[in-house]
N, C-alpha and C positions, 0 to 999 in steps of 0.2 A: 555619488549622491543618488539616492533612489527617488526619482521624480514622482512616481505614483504615491509613495508613502508621504512625501512632503506635501503633495496636493491633498491627500487625505487629511493630514494634520492641519493644513490651512483651512480646510472646509469645516472643521469642528471648532467652534469658538473657544470652548474651554481648553481644548488641546492646544490651540494656537497660542493662547495666553501663557499656558504652562511652558510651552516650547520656547517662546520668546524670553520668559523669565530665566529658564535654564541656560540658554545661550548667552544672555546678558551677564548673568552671574559668572559663568565660566570665563568670558572675555575680560570682565572687570578684575577677577582674581588673577588672570594672567598679566594684565597691565600693571597691577600693583607690584609685580616683580621688579619693575623698573624703579619704583620708589624704594622698595626694600633694598635693592642693590645700591642705590644712590646713598641712602642713609648709612648702610653698613660700611661701604667704602669710605665715606666721610669720617665715621667714628674710628675705623682702624687706622686711617692715615693721619688722624689728629685734626682734620679740617673742621669737624663738628665736635662739639662738647659731648661728654658722656650722657648728658641729659637727653640727647637725641635718641638714646636707646628706648625712651618712652614712646617716641614716634614709631620706632621699629617694632616695638611690641604691639602697638595699635594696628600697624600694617599687617603683622602676622595674624592678629586676632580677626581683622577684617577679612583676610583671605580665608581663614577657617570658617567664618560665618557665611561668606559667599559660597564656600564649598558645601556647607550644609544646605543652603538655599538651593544650590544647583542640584544636589542629590534628591531633595524632596520634589522639586519641579520636574526633574527627569523621571522620577518614579510615576508621577501623575501623568506626564506626557506618554510614557510607555503604556500605562494602564488604559488611558483614553484611546490611543491609537489601536491597541490590540482589541479592545472591546468594539470599537467602530468597525474594524476590519472583520472581526468574527461575525458581527451582526450582518454586515453586507454579504459575507461569504455564505452564511447559513441561509440568508434570504435568497441569494442567487441559486443555491442548491435546491431550495424549495420551489423556486420558479422553474428551474430546468426540469426537475422531476427525474425519476429513474430512467425514462426513455432517452434523455439527452446526456445522461451520465454513464452511459455504457462504456466509455473510454477510461473510466477511473474505477479502481477498486475502492470499496468503501473504507477498507483499512488504511489506504493511502490518504483518503480525505480526512479520516479521524486523526491520523498522524499530523497532517497539515494543520487542521484546526486546533489541535492541542499542542503537542511538542513543537511543531513548526513555528507557530506564531509566538509561542513563549520565547523562542530564540531571538525575537526582535528586541529584547531588553538590552543586550550589549550594543546594538546599533543605535537605538533611540536614546539611551541614557549614557552611553560611552562614546560612540563614534561621532555622532553629530556635534556634541560639545567640543570634542577634540578637533574636529574640522574647523569650527568657528574660531577656536583659540589659535590653531595653526595658520589661519588666514589673516590674523590681526597682530598677534604678539611678535612673531619674527620680524615683521616690517617695522614695528615700533622699536624693537631692540636694535635693528640695523640703523635706524635714524639716530638713536642715541649714541651708537658706536661711531657713526660718522662724525658726530659732534665731539666725541671724546678722543678718538684716535683714528685717523684716516687709513693708515696701513692695516690695522687690525680689521677695520670694517670691510676693506676690500677683500681680505682673505676670507672673511665670513661670507661675503656676498658671492664669492666664486665657489666656495665649497658647499654652501647651503643647498643648492639645487641637487647635489648628489644624493641627499636623503630621499626626496620624493622620487628621483629617478630610479634608485635601487628599490624603493618601496613599490613603484609601479611594475617593475620587472618581476619582483617576487609576487606581487598582487595578482598578476595574470595566472601564475601557477597556482596560487592559493584559490582563486575562483574555480579553477578546473578541478582541483582535488576536493574542494568543498562540495561542488555540485555532484561529484561522484559519491561522496559520503552521503549526501542527502538522498540520492537515488537508491543507494544501498539501504538506507533507513526506511524509505518509502516502500521498497520492495519487501523488506522484512515485515513491516507492519501489514501490508496488503496480503502477502502470501500467508502469514500466520493466521490472520482472520479467515482467509479463504479455507485454510486447512481445518480450522476449528469448526467452521460451519459445515464442512463436508466430511467431518470425522466419521459419522455413521457409514457413509458410502465407502470411505477409505478402509474402515474396519471390515466391512462386508466383503471387500475385494482383496483383503489382506495386504493393503498398501500403507497402513498406518506407520509401521516402522520405517519404511522407505521415506515417507514424508518427514518423519522426525530427523532423519539424516539430511534431507533437503533443507529443513529449517536450520539445522546446525551449520550447513555450508553457507546459507544466506547470512546467518549471524556472524560467521567467520569472515565473510566478505565485508560486512559492515565494520567489524573490528579492525580489519586491515585498512579499510578506507579511513577510519577514524585515526588510527596510528599514523597513516600517511599524512593526514591533515595536520596532526600535532607536530610531526617531524618538520613539515614545511614551515609551520608557525615558529618553531624554535630556531630553525636555520635563518629565517627572515629576521628574527630579533637579533641574532648574532651579526648578520650583515649590517643592519642599521646601527647597532652599537659600535661595530668596528669603524664604519664610515664616520660616525659622530666623534668617536675617540680620536681618530687620525686627524680630523678637521680641527678639533680642539687643540691637539698637539701643535698643529701648524700655527695656531694663534698664540698658544702659551709660550712656546720656545722663543720666538722673536721678542715677545713682550719681556721675558726674563732677561734676555741678552741686552735689550735696549735699556732696561731698568738698571742693570749693572753698569752700563756705559754712561749713564746719566742723561741719555737723550729722551727719556720718558719719565714723567713725574709719577710718584707713588700713587696719588689719588686716581689718576687716569688709568694706571696699570691695574690697580685693584678693581676699578669699575669694569674694565675690559674683561678681566678674569672672572668676575662675578656674572657679567651679562652674557658673555659668549655662550656658555652652556644653555642659557635660557632661549637662545635663538634656535638651537637644534632640538631641544627637549620637546616642544609641541609637535614637531614633525615625527619624532620617534614615537611619541605617544599615539599619534594618529595612525601610524603604521601598525602598532601593536593592537590598537582597538579595531582596526580593519579586519584582522584575522579572526578576532572574537566575534565580529558582527557578520561574517560571511554566511554562516548557516542561516541566520535570520533573513538576510537579503535573498538567499536562494529560495527560502520558504515564501517570502513576499512575492517573488517572481511567479511562483506557482499559484499563489492565491489570486493575484491579479490576472493570471492567465485564465483561471476559472471565471472570474468576474467579467472579463472581457469576451468570454466565449471562445477563446482560442482552443482548438481541438488538439491538445497535447497531453500525452499520457504522463502521469507523475512518476511512473517507474520505468524500468528498462524494457519491460514487455510492451510491445505495440499491439493494441487490440483494435479490432475492426469496429466501425461505428454503425449503429443501427438502432432501430426502435423496438424495444421488447413488447411482446403482447401477452395477454392473459391466455388467449386461445386463438386458434386459426379461425380466420373469417370463413363462414360457410361458403362453399363454392369457389374459394380462392385457392388457386394452385399453390401448393407449398413451395416456398423458395422463390416465388416470382411476385408475390404481393407484398404485404406489409411486414411479414415475418422476417425473413432474412434473404430477400430476393436481390436481384441485380439492380433494381431501380430505386430502392429506398435506403441504400447503404451510403451514409455520408462519407465523404472522403474518396469516393471512387472517381470523382471528376467527371461523372456522367458517362463514363465508358462502360462497355459491356463487361460483366464480371468474367474473370478468367478462370476456367476450370482447372482442376489439379492436373499436373502433367501425367499423361497416360490415362486420364479418366475423362473421356469426352462426355459431354452432356447427352444422356440417352434420349432417343426419339421415342416419345410416348404414344405417338399416333398409331392406333390399331395394333397395340403390342401387349395388351393386358394379359391375354392367355399365355403368351410366350414368356412374359416376365414372371408370371406365377409359377410356370413350370421350372424356369431357371432358378427362382428363389428356393423352391422346394428341394430341387436337386442339390443346390449349394448348401442348404441347411443340413441335409443329410450327410454330405461329404465332410462338413466341418465337424460333425459330431463324432467323438471318439468315446463312446460310453464306457464307464468303468463299473456299471451296475447301479441302477436306480435304488436308492436306499429305502428301507422300511423305517418309519418313524412311529415310536410308541411313547405316549405320555401316560404315566401312571399316577393318579391322584396328585396332580401338580397344582400347587398354590403359589401365587405371586402376589406380594404386597409391597407397594412402593413406600419408601420412607415418608413419614409425615401423614400418611393416609390410613385410616382405620379399616375401610372396606378393601377387600381383596380385588386386584385387577383380574386375576384368574382364581377360581375357587374350586379346588378338588376336581380338576379336569382330568378325565381319562379319555384317551383317543388313540386310535390306530390308523395310520395311513399306509396303505400297501405300496410296495415297489411299483413305480410307473403310474400310480393313480393320480388323477388331477382332482384336487379338492378345492371347493369354493367356500370361504368363510364369509357368512353374511350376518348382519345384525346392526343394531343402532350404534351411533358414534359413542365411544366409551365403553362398549360391551366387552372389550378385551381382545379383539381381533389382532390389532397391531402388537399387543403384548405377546400373543402367541408367536407371531413372526419374530419378534425380538428374542424370544426364548431360543428359537431355532438358529438365529444369527449369533447367539452367544452374547448378546448385549445385556441380557437380564438372566439372573440365576434364580431358580425357584426357592421359596422359603421351605417348602416341603414337597415330597414326591420326587419322582425321578423321570428322566428322559432317556430312552434307549434308541440307538441308531443301529439297525441290523443286529439287535440283541446286545450290543455293547453300551456301556455307560457313556452318556454324552459329555464331552469335555468342552466343546465350543472353542477349540484352539485354532490356530492358523491352518493346520492341515485339514481341519473340517471345512473351513471357509473356502478352501481351494476346490471343494466339491460342490459348491453352490453358486448360483447366480441370483442377484438381488436387483429388482426394479422397484424403487420406492414411488410413492404417489407424487412427490416433488423431487425428482432426481437432481442431484447437485452436479453441475458441470463446472469444471475448473477453468481458470483463465489461461488455458493453454490451447493448443491446436485441436481441431475436431478429431484428428487421428489419434492424438495422445489421450483425449477423453474416451475414445472407444477402446483403446488398448489398455485402459486403466488396470483391469484384472489380468491382462496378458501382456506385460511390458515387452516381451520379445516378439510380439506379433509383427509380421511384415505388412507393408502397405497393401499388398494384395489380399492378405487375410482381413485387414481392416475394411477394405472395400467390399469383400465378400460378405462380411458381417453387416455392413451398412445396407447392402442390397437385400439381404434376408430380412432386415428390420424395416424395409421401405424407406430408409433414410437417404438412399441415393436419388430420391426424387428432388431433393433440395441441396444436398451438400455440394455436388459439382458446380452448382450455380453461384456458390459463395465466391468472394473475390479471389481467394487463394485455394479454393477447393478444400481438400482434406487438410491442408496446412493452414487454413484460416484460423487465426487465434480468436477465441471466443471472448466476449465480455464477461464480466464477473457473473457467476451463476448462469452462464449462457444467455446474457442479456440481449444479444442480437438475434436470438431465435425465438420462435413462438413456442407456446406450451406443448403443442403436438410435436413440433420438431425436436424439442428437448427430450420428450418422452421416447421418440424413436432413436435418438442417440443413446439413451440409456438402455434400450432394448438391444441396440447394436453391441453395447458392452457385453451383454449377456451372451449374444451370439458369438462373440469373440473369445468365449471361454468354452472350448469344445469339451474340456474335462469335467464340466459341471454336471452333476447327476441330480441335483435338487434345484428347482426353480421357485423362488419366493417373489411374489408380486403383491404390492400394497396399493390397491385401487389405481392401477396404471392409466385408466381412462377417465378419471375424475377431471372435471373442468374442461373437457375437450368437446369439440363439435363433432357432428356425425361423421364427416369425412375422415378426420384424424382418428376417431374411435375405430372406424372400420379398418384402417391401416394397422392400428395397434393390435386389434383383435386377431387379424390375419397373421401378423408376425408372431403373436403370442401362441397361436395354435401350432405354428411350425416349430417354435422354440421349445414347446412342452413335449414334443414327440419323443417318446422313449425316456422321459425324465419323470421323477416324482415332482409334482407341482402343487404348491399351496398358494391360493390366490384369494386375497381379500377383495371382495367385489360388492358393488351395489347395483350396477347396471346389468340388465338382462343379457346383453351381448357377451359380457365376460362370464356370467354365471353359466351360460349355455356351453361354454368350453369344458366345464367340469364334468367328471363322472359322478361326483357326489357333492351335495350341498350340506354344509354343517352350519346350523344356526346357533349363535352364541348370544346370550342375554345375561347381563349383570355378572359377567365372569364365569358363566356356566354354559356347558353344551346342553341345549334344550331339545335339539332334534337333529337327525341326520337322514337326508333324503337321497336315495339312489336315482340318478337321472337316466342313466343308460349304460350299456356296456362300454368298456374302454374303447376309445376311438383310436 
């Protein structure tokens, strides 16, 4: 019995009434079995006249009516409990807010509030009435059997506990496999939503197909867990049926032999044979309903874990706890304050954060110039240029479906190899659309794009040549290292750390609880905006083969300290590459060799800032 669910049901007046009516109807219908067996045995043995069949028909009709009442009341009970639990769960999520929910993927919470709580129906409408019947009817049947035939009653009394014993043994295994199935379902829902949200990032780094394979593996794991659960359910039904059948045989055979020998009267024998199965039936039904209800019970456990504030992850991935921020606090050392530092990560037990193995926390005192030299040198060593591309747009027009005006209108533009271009203009002018063209996310309605004189295809081989840093980078619920090596899956931890240093991410990553192996919250929830941006830049540094750098307002919403770090890292990253930067802030515009102004989908001016740096 789930105490929290019963407490919730008792706390709702309407639900309490419906639950009481459901249980009462189920128990009364079960007790009428005794009357039905008594009348039928009397008619068959000749003890009652055939007119008693009218009473039998009334009893059968009453049981059917009680079954109908039970079904209606059970449905109302289930609806009321689910509505109350959903209301409390959503209210709790609203109270906690995103800062406290960094341990849960939103896909898992959606699965919990939807499919998970819907799975409570078998528990509330099936298992609870079965438990009430199993607690009353077998005892009543035993009492009547003791009055009818002592020997048969003793056999039933001895064999009856075998049903709940076997049911409990199988139930422990059922609970284990059902929890595994629920974890697989939660992981599938959470991972799928995470992938859908980060699909532009995955496509930009050529990892979309890989994630499709990952989703296939997760779905296969859920299928296997479901089949394992069904296998256990079928086997448990077999065990309970065998135990009940053997117990009934132990009752029926002696009754038949005693009836033949004349030591047992026919009315008593018929009554025993009719009532004995009814002693086992409620326990068998309860066992079968238990299996159907386990998914709902597991979901209820997770729901009450959220309501009670227990910091448990819904899926198999353990994520670190922390408070997300919109931006770094000015003057606050990254990684040591409210962003993702050692003192504000829940679950660390107040201990000092442990850096990654082999990656000691660097000493920042009086080491700025040394760090800069080291970063610049490492950035150059990591770069293995294959030739910065020339990009040529000829009379390109892009029009999104459902919109009459063009996002880009007859745009012609040439970006020279190794040139750094800043795209400026008001929001909606078409800057991001131009980036999406180069990423291959959008195809032009007219005109053409040439890369080094060849027709642009936008396939995966092209994306291997570029590095993309969006305005709001999507970080996945995996380790920091895996987020950095997104575009270079084979990168070693040394290469990951080198990229992090070049992007100034090593200022905070070693201070995380597990260093580079720290599993991030959904969308990098336990990092500040500036820290997330630096991890995204480290991704770009981790792609030494990238010849084209695309940045979409990487310093938007950042404070001055974070902006300075991003600008410095971007300057190093763009060396020797063709760079297209969507920028609003002067610091990013100053990086460019040329500023191109876009307004209403058209290039209105191009201003040369200076010679290539």
